[in-house]
N, C-alpha and C positions, 0 to 999 in steps of 0.2 A: 666250733668245738664246744660252745656252751650248751648246745641243744643235743648233740650226739653224745653217746656214751663211749668216749674214746679212752682206751686203756694206755696208749702210748702214741707218740709221733716219731716217725723215722726221718732222718735227713742223711743225705750222702753228699756232703759239701764238695768233695773233690770231683764229683760227677755233675755238679750244677753247671748251668750256663748263664753267666761265666762261672768257672770253678772258684770255690771259696774255701776258706779255712773255718773251722768251727768257732773261732774267736772273732769272725767278721761281725761287725755290729748290725749288719743286715738281719742276722738271726736273733738279735737280742729281744725284740718284741715277742717273738715266739717263745723264747726261753722264759721271759717274764710271765707270759700267759700260762705256760705249763707249770712253772714254779708255784704260782698262786693257787693253782688247782690240784697240786700234788700229782700231776701227770708226768710220768717219766719220758725222757727223750732217749731215743735209740739212735745211734750214730754208726755208720759203717765207714770204715777206712782200712785199706790194706794195700798190698802190692798190686792189686788190680786197678787202683786209681790211675786214670789216664796220664796224669802228670805226677811223678813221684814226690815232687815238692809239696803236694797237698796231702801227703801221708806222714805228717809230722805231729806226733803226740804232744810236743811242747806247745803247739797252738791250741790245745785243749785247756791249758791252765787258766787263761783269762776268763773263759766261759765258766769254768768250775768255780773260780774265785768270786766272780760277780753274781753267781746264782747258786749259793751254797745249799739252798733248799731243793734245787733241781737234781733229781737222780739222772745221771748221764750213763747210759748203758752203751758200751763200745764193742760192737761186733767185729770180729776178725782181729782184734787186739793190736791194730796198727802194724800188723806184720809187714815187713820183718823188723820193725822198730819197736819190738815188744818191751825192751828194757826201758825205753823212754816212757812208755805207758805205765810201767811199774813205778817209775819215779813220780809221774803225775798222780797216780792213784795213792801212792804213799803220802803225798802232800795234801790231796783233796779226797775226803771220805765220800764225796758224792759221785765219784767216778767208779763205775762198775764194769771191769773188763770181762769180755766173753772171748776166750781164745778159740773156741770151736775147733775147726779142722786144723788151724794153725798151731794149736797146742801139741799136736802129734808129730810135728816135723821140726827139723833143725831150725832153731831161732825162736821156738815157742817156750823154751825152758824157763826164761825169766818169769813168765806168768805162772807157770806150774809151780816152780820153786817158791815164789812169793806167796802162793795160795796155801802153802804148808805152814806159813807163819803169819805175818801181818796182813796179808791180803785175803785171809780166810773169811772175813766178813764182807768182802766186796766182790769176789770173783763169782761169776755165774757159769754154770755148765751150758754148753750149746752143742748140739749134735751134728750140725752141718748137713742134715738130710736135705736134698737127695745126693749130695756130693760124697757122703759116706753113709753106709748103712747105720741106722740108729743103734742097733745091737752092738756093732763093732765099736762105735764111739763110746757107748756106755762101758763096755768091757775094757777098752783101752784107758779110759779115764779112771776107772776104779783101780786099774793096774798101776797107776802112778804111786799108790801106797799112802794115800791120805788116811789119817786116823778116822775112825767111825764118826766121831763128833764133827770133824772138819768136812768129811764127805757129805754128811747130812746138810750142812750149810751150803756147800757148793752145788749140790743137786737140787735142793729145794729152798732151804731157809733164806738164803740171800735174795733169790728171785721173789720169794713170797714177800719179803720186806720191801723190795723195790716196787713190785706191782700190786701192793696192798691186798694180798690174797689172805 
């Protein structure tokens, strides 16, 4: 990672062998390395995790607390446990949820509603292509009725901040 020009590192703890939670100390050297270099971590967890007990956003708190300089981008928003992720992101400003396709179905509302208020500086838009056409995802996301200023953050500003664009 010191030689390559890496923009982010992705982990999928619930799919690991053995399955792990994001607060497993096994990952802490990676988090430390990324944190020192201002490289974001992307993490995937949702209802597709083989063992649902590994889809618990509460287990993200320890990692976020121990590595406050690490931007943690959470794809799929821990669906269907989105309310728990909203709570974690409320507590830790270094957690950046991406509801992607799960924001458009029942259970995604907590993330979308929070983005209209306190989560507007942390939520990132994700299109879910190829699972949804990107045009449809953009139109549906805009239809949530965010103000113009908040929409600019969600579609670009928050991601630009996380990925140093």
